[in-house]
N, C-alpha and C positions, 0 to 999 in steps of 0.2 A: 504494500500499500504506500509506504513512504517513498519507494523508489518511483512510484507514479506521481506522487506530488512533486518530487524533485524534478523529474523528467518533464512534467507539464509546465514547469516554470523555468526549465532551462538550466537546473543546476543539479549537481549531485553532492552529497556530503562527503567530500574528499578533497577539498581545497577551496580556494577563494572563488567566489562567484563573480562573474563579470556584472557590474552595474555602474554605468557611468553616472556621474553626478548630475549630468544634464538630463538624465532620463529618469526622473523621480518616480514614475509609475513602475518601471522595471526595478528600481532599488526596493520599492515597498513589496513587490511580489517576491523578490529574492529574501527578502527578510521574513516575510510571512512563511515561506517555504523552509527556511532555516529554523524558524520557531516549531514548526511542526515536526521537523527532523529531530530536534532537541528532545522532544517527548519520547522518541524511540531509543535514545542513547542516555537516559537518565533514569535511575531507580529511586523511588521515593520510599521512605520508611513505611512499613505496613499500617501503622497507626494513622499515617497522613493520606493515605489513598488505598481504600479497599477494592477488591477485584470487581465489584459490581458498580462502583462510582465512576461518573464520567470525569474525564480529565478537563479541569476548568483552567482556560487560558483568559487572563484579564490583560487589558491594555489600558495603560494609563498615559494620557497626554499625546497620543498619536493616532488621530481618527483614520488617517489613510491606512495605516497598518490594521487597525481594528476592522475596517471595511474589508480589507483583503483577506483576513483570517476568517471573517464571517462568510465570505464566498467560499472558503474551503471547509466550513464547519460540518458538512454532511459527511465528510470523510471520517475514517476512524484510524486510531493509533493502535495497531494490533487489533484486538477485539474491544478496545475502549472507545466509547462515544466522546466527541469533543463538545464542550460548552464553551462559547467564546462570550466574553463579558466585557463591558466598558468598566474599567477601574474606576471611573468617576461615579458609577452607579453601585460599586461594591462598598458597602459599609466597612468591611474589614478586609484589607488586602491579603491577610493571612489566610483567608478561605480560598484563595486561588491556589493552583498547583504551579503555574507559571505565570509570573507577573512581568510584563513587558513594560518598562518605563521610558517614556518618550523624553525628547530634549527639553520640552517645556517644563518638565518636573524638576530640573536642574537645582532651583533654589531650595527645594524641599527633599532632594535626594538623600541626604544624611539622616534626616529624621525617618524617611520611609524604610531605609536600610536597618536603622536601629529598631524599629517597630517590627521588623521581620526576623530580628537577630536569633530568636529561638524557635522560629517556625520553619516548617519543612516546605519551603517555597523557592522554586528556581527564579532567580532574578536575571532579566535579560534587559539590556539598554544600549543606547547608542550616543550616550553622553561621553564627552571627553574625560578620560580618567576614571571611567565606570568601574572597571574591575580593581583598580588601584584603591578606589574608595570603598571597596567591600562589596560590589556587585559581583555576580558569577559568571555571566557571559556577556561580553561587550562586542558590538558591531563596530567595526573600524573602517573607514573608506580610506584606501591606500592604491595610488596609481590606477584610479578607475575601477577597483574592485572592492567587494565587501570581504573583509577578513574578520577573523575572531580572535578575541582575547578571552582567555579562561582563567578563572581564580579557582582552582580546585580546592584551596583551603577554606574559602567562604562556602562552598558547596558541601564539604565534608561537615563543617560546623553546623549546617542546617540539616545533617542526616541524609544527604543526597549523595548517591553514588553516580559518578560520570564515568561511562564506559570508555575504554582505551581509544576506540575508534573516534570518539568526540575529542578526546584529549589531543590526539594526533593531528587533527586539522587546525588547531588553534595554537595561539602563541600563549604560553603559560605566564601569568603575571603573579608574582609573589604577593 
């Protein structure tokens, strides 16, 4: 299923995906495909995500990415249904399994990450210094491509296991 998502958007989880800064729509589709792929390469603690529960992906501060993910919401990750939510409508971001934090949330990023410190939530963002500041997976535009930065320490502290395949494609940030 995830291979189909990646192929449909023109990327594979295996390296940087082309997304020219001038082509904002392509960049958003690439990021949406990455977010769905992350779900297949991360394991949540059993108490955070049971076998029958849908995977909740929340997007805070990036309406274009929220819309792109909603277009893909009928897909599944393995046997798991997806629930795509606006982070603005989410009373507690700790109820999300994946929280995508957009650039507009920069001023409150530290507070958001502190709020999630003891929660089993994968944090994804495209703010400068996202992983260095405690985020788990950051999108970085570099030479016309979307690259990943990964903070495995932050993920481990949240009781998330990042599979080796995911760690191989990103730059590890201490």
